[in-house]
Structure formats: C-alpha cells, structure tokens
C-alpha positions in Angstrom: 33.7 -30.1 -90.4 36.0 -31.2 -87.6 38.0 -28.5 -85.6 41.3 -27.6 -87.1 43.0 -27.0 -83.8 44.4 -23.7 -82.5 45.5 -20.8 -84.7 47.2 -17.5 -83.7 45.7 -15.0 -86.2 48.1 -12.3 -87.5 47.2 -8.6 -87.8 45.7 -7.9 -91.2 45.2 -11.6 -92.1 42.2 -12.5 -94.2 39.6 -14.3 -92.1 38.1 -17.0 -94.4 34.9 -18.9 -93.9 37.0 -22.0 -93.4 38.9 -20.3 -90.6 35.6 -19.2 -88.9 34.1 -22.7 -89.2 37.3 -24.7 -88.4 38.9 -22.5 -85.7 36.5 -20.0 -84.2 33.3 -21.9 -84.1 34.9 -25.2 -83.0 36.8 -23.5 -80.2 33.6 -22.1 -78.5 31.0 -23.5 -76.1 27.7 -23.3 -77.8 24.7 -22.4 -75.6 21.2 -23.6 -76.2 17.9 -23.4 -74.3 17.5 -27.2 -74.4 18.4 -30.3 -76.4 15.6 -29.6 -78.8 17.0 -26.2 -79.7 20.4 -27.7 -80.1 19.0 -30.3 -82.4 17.2 -27.7 -84.5 20.4 -25.7 -84.9 22.9 -28.5 -85.4 20.9 -31.6 -86.3 20.5 -34.6 -84.1 22.9 -36.9 -85.8 26.1 -36.6 -87.9 25.2 -35.7 -91.5 22.0 -33.8 -90.7 21.7 -30.0 -90.3 25.1 -28.6 -89.5 27.4 -31.6 -89.5 28.1 -32.7 -85.9 31.8 -33.3 -85.2 33.4 -35.2 -82.4 34.6 -32.8 -79.7 31.9 -30.2 -80.1 30.9 -28.7 -76.7 27.5 -27.3 -75.7 25.7 -26.0 -72.7 22.0 -26.5 -72.1 20.2 -23.9 -70.0 17.2 -26.0 -68.9 19.3 -28.7 -67.2 22.4 -26.6 -66.4 24.6 -29.1 -68.1 27.7 -29.0 -70.3 27.9 -31.8 -72.8 30.4 -33.0 -75.4 29.7 -34.8 -78.7 31.7 -38.0 -78.7 31.1 -38.9 -82.4 27.7 -40.6 -81.8 25.9 -38.9 -78.9 26.0 -35.9 -76.6 27.4 -36.9 -73.2 28.0 -35.0 -70.0 31.3 -33.9 -68.7 32.4 -35.9 -65.6 31.3 -34.7 -62.1 28.2 -32.7 -61.3 26.1 -32.5 -64.5 22.9 -30.8 -63.5 20.6 -29.9 -60.6 16.8 -30.1 -60.9 14.6 -28.6 -58.2 11.0 -29.8 -58.0 8.6 -27.5 -56.2 5.5 -29.1 -57.7 4.6 -32.6 -58.9 6.4 -33.7 -62.0 8.6 -36.3 -63.7 12.4 -36.7 -63.8 13.5 -37.7 -67.3 16.6 -39.9 -67.0 17.0 -40.0 -70.8 18.0 -36.4 -70.7 21.2 -37.4 -69.1 22.8 -40.3 -71.2 26.0 -40.1 -69.2 24.5 -40.2 -65.8 26.2 -42.5 -63.3 24.6 -41.5 -60.0 21.9 -39.3 -58.6 21.9 -37.5 -55.2 18.3 -37.0 -54.2 17.0 -35.0 -51.3 13.3 -34.9 -50.4 11.5 -32.7 -47.9 8.0 -33.4 -46.8 5.4 -30.6 -46.3 5.1 -28.9 -42.9 2.1 -29.4 -40.7 -0.4 -26.5 -40.1 -0.6 -24.9 -36.7 -3.8 -25.3 -34.6 -6.2 -22.5 -34.0 -6.3 -21.0 -30.5 -7.7 -23.3 -27.9 -6.0 -22.6 -24.5 -2.8 -22.0 -26.4 -2.4 -22.6 -30.2 0.1 -25.4 -30.9 2.7 -25.2 -33.7 2.6 -27.7 -36.6 5.5 -30.1 -37.0 8.2 -29.6 -39.6 8.2 -32.1 -42.5 10.6 -35.1 -42.5 13.7 -35.2 -44.6 15.0 -38.1 -46.7 18.1 -38.4 -48.9 20.0 -41.1 -50.9 22.9 -41.3 -53.3 21.7 -43.6 -56.0 24.3 -45.5 -58.1 22.1 -48.3 -59.5 20.0 -46.3 -62.0 18.8 -49.3 -64.1 15.8 -49.9 -61.9 14.5 -46.4 -61.9 13.1 -46.5 -65.4 13.3 -43.6 -67.9 10.8 -41.4 -66.1 10.7 -41.1 -62.3 7.5 -39.7 -60.7 8.2 -36.9 -58.4 5.6 -35.9 -55.8 5.7 -32.8 -53.6 4.0 -32.8 -50.3 1.7 -29.8 -49.8 1.9 -27.9 -46.5 -0.9 -28.6 -44.1 -3.6 -26.0 -43.6 -3.7 -24.1 -40.3 -6.7 -24.9 -38.1 -9.6 -22.5 -37.5 -10.4 -21.0 -34.2 -10.2 -23.9 -31.7 -9.4 -26.4 -34.5 -6.5 -28.7 -35.2 -4.0 -28.1 -38.0 -3.8 -30.5 -41.0 -0.8 -32.7 -41.6 1.7 -31.9 -44.4 1.9 -34.2 -47.4 4.6 -36.7 -48.3 7.3 -35.9 -50.9 8.9 -38.6 -52.9 11.2 -39.5 -55.8 9.6 -42.6 -57.2 10.0 -45.3 -54.5 13.7 -44.6 -53.9 13.4 -41.6 -51.6 10.4 -40.6 -49.4 9.9 -37.9 -46.8 6.7 -37.8 -44.6 4.8 -34.6 -43.9 4.8 -32.9 -40.5 2.0 -33.5 -38.1 -0.7 -30.9 -37.7 -0.8 -28.9 -34.5 -3.3 -30.2 -31.9 -4.2 -29.1 -28.4 -1.0 -30.9 -27.5 1.4 -30.1 -30.4 2.6 -31.2 -33.8 5.8 -33.3 -33.9 8.6 -30.8 -33.7 6.3 -27.9 -33.0 5.8 -26.2 -29.7 3.0 -27.4 -27.4 0.0 -25.3 -26.7 -0.1 -23.6 -23.3 -3.0 -22.0 -21.5 -2.8 -18.3 -20.9 -4.6 -16.2 -18.3 -4.9 -12.7 -19.9 -5.8 -9.3 -18.6 -7.8 -6.9 -20.7 -5.8 -5.6 -23.7 -3.2 -8.4 -23.5 -2.4 -10.8 -26.3 -1.2 -14.4 -26.0 0.7 -15.3 -29.2 0.5 -18.7 -30.8 3.4 -21.2 -30.4 6.3 -21.9 -32.7 6.0 -24.2 -35.7 8.6 -27.0 -36.1 11.6 -26.4 -38.3 12.7 -28.6 -41.3 15.9 -29.4 -43.0 15.3 -26.5 -45.5 13.2 -24.0 -43.5 12.2 -22.6 -40.2 8.8 -23.0 -38.6 6.4 -20.1 -38.2 7.6 -17.9 -35.4 5.7 -16.6 -32.4 4.6 -13.0 -32.7 2.4 -10.5 -30.8 -0.6 -10.8 -33.2 -3.3 -13.4 -32.8 -3.0 -15.0 -36.3 -0.6 -17.8 -36.8 2.5 -17.5 -39.0 3.1 -19.7 -42.0 6.1 -22.0 -42.1 9.2 -20.8 -43.9 10.9 -21.9 -47.1 10.3 -25.7 -47.6 8.7 -28.0 -45.0 8.5 -25.6 -42.0 5.4 -26.0 -39.7 3.0 -23.2 -39.2 2.7 -21.5 -35.8 -0.4 -21.8 -33.6 -3.0 -19.1 -33.4 -3.0 -16.6 -30.5 -5.7 -14.9 -28.4 -6.4 -11.3 -27.3 -9.4 -11.9 -25.0 -11.7 -11.0 -27.9 -10.4 -12.9 -31.0 -9.1 -16.4 -31.2 -6.6 -16.6 -34.0 -6.2 -19.3 -36.7 -3.1 -21.4 -37.1 -0.5 -20.7 -39.8 -0.2 -23.0 -42.8 2.8 -25.4 -43.2 5.2 -24.8 -46.1 5.2 -27.1 -49.1 8.0 -29.6 -49.5 10.6 -29.9 -52.2 12.7 -32.5 -54.1 16.2 -31.7 -55.3 18.0 -34.0 -57.8 21.7 -33.7 -58.5 23.0 -35.6 -61.6 26.6 -37.0 -61.6 28.4 -38.5 -64.6 
C-alpha cells in the first residue's frame, strides 16, 4: 500500500495494522544486505511479494547506497551513491547502479620491490597513479574488468627487485607499477650507495619510493629491507652488517577506488 503521509499519534490511541503499514513502515528507511535480500523481502516488481510503492526508501549495505523506488525501478538518490574499493582482481557491475551518471575512478599501481644488498641496497619505486571522472558510461559495458597490480618482490642478496604490476579499470584508467630496485635505484626510490663498514656496524638499505596512497619502505638499522606501506609503496633496499647481506623489501599491492554519482 502507498504511504498515508504523516500522522501524530495520540496517547492511548489504538495502533491498527493499517497504521503500521501506511504510516510507520512507509516512513522508515529499510536496510538490506544487498538488492537480492531486498527483492526476497519486498519482491522485485510491483504486485509481487510485499507490494512495492512509489516513494519507498532503502539502503543497501554492500554498495553503501540509498535508493528510492520510483514506481518502476529502484534508483539512487542524487550525489555520491556508493564507493567500491578493489584490492584484488574483480569486476565492477554497472547494472547495480541504474541511476549512475558518472564515475570517479582512481587507480594505484603496485610498488616495486627493493634490491638485495650489493654495495648499497636500492629502494623500489612507488607505483604510478591514474584517475578520471567518467561521464560517458555507455561505452563501458555492463561489467568492467578491474585489475590490481601486485607489489614487486624484493631481491635476494645482491639481486634486483621486481617491478610492481599495473592496476586498471577496463581501458579507461590505468596506472603502471613501480620499477624494481637495481644497483642504481627504482624510479622514485633511493639509489644504492656503497658503504665502508667497521666490525659491528650495519649499513641500512635505502628508502623505497612513495605512492599516492602509501609510503615507501623506510630505512632502518637492520639488514632486511622493509615492505612498502599501504597501497603502491616501494620496498626499501636490503642492508649489510659485514656478515649478512639483507634482502630487499616487497612493494605494496595497488588498489582501484570507484565512486558512483547519480
């Protein structure tokens, strides 16, 4: 049944089932885990399950979106509708957002791994960053492939670090991975430097390159490199203590963030 509007209930008044359905239930925001749970509870079209009525409001946990039933379909409220964060490969389902008018996409490539100690362990480079505000959604298709660049592995003793992987949102937004640390350096990472040590001294590895979302692995007193931080940071290089040549730190994985606007 359609909402009956607003009613100021009097003390001692009998609360009828019609009052509950027409006033109380229609004046609330219904919360569901996802559109499937909403469809099971309310039906997916007018006349099935609990009759859908124009003006019903619901909130979906999985996509963090408030939607209104307009008499024929659930549509999002204007403005920011939802935010999806991809930390592993997946697919963005545009059909989940029938009222979407634009997408703001940010992609962060994976960080490069630091090199193992070889006259000064070099830091890996931070991953590249790409972003775009997409208003022409017709060419995206209903499902957009999302790829997350893995962080590059740190190099073994005396070895170079591996480059980070590319992150992408279809072909619309891409972000390259950071370079692995070499005897020179990774792009954005600190270069390796030779160190003359006395017995008992330690030469730390060099700083990893930072990214848009995270810091690179920091230098520290130990010989083992430090992994990149958060998303896309490069690993630091390995150090040396006159006995042990440390390995490089791993680069941090990338990320793709999609904001949906109605």
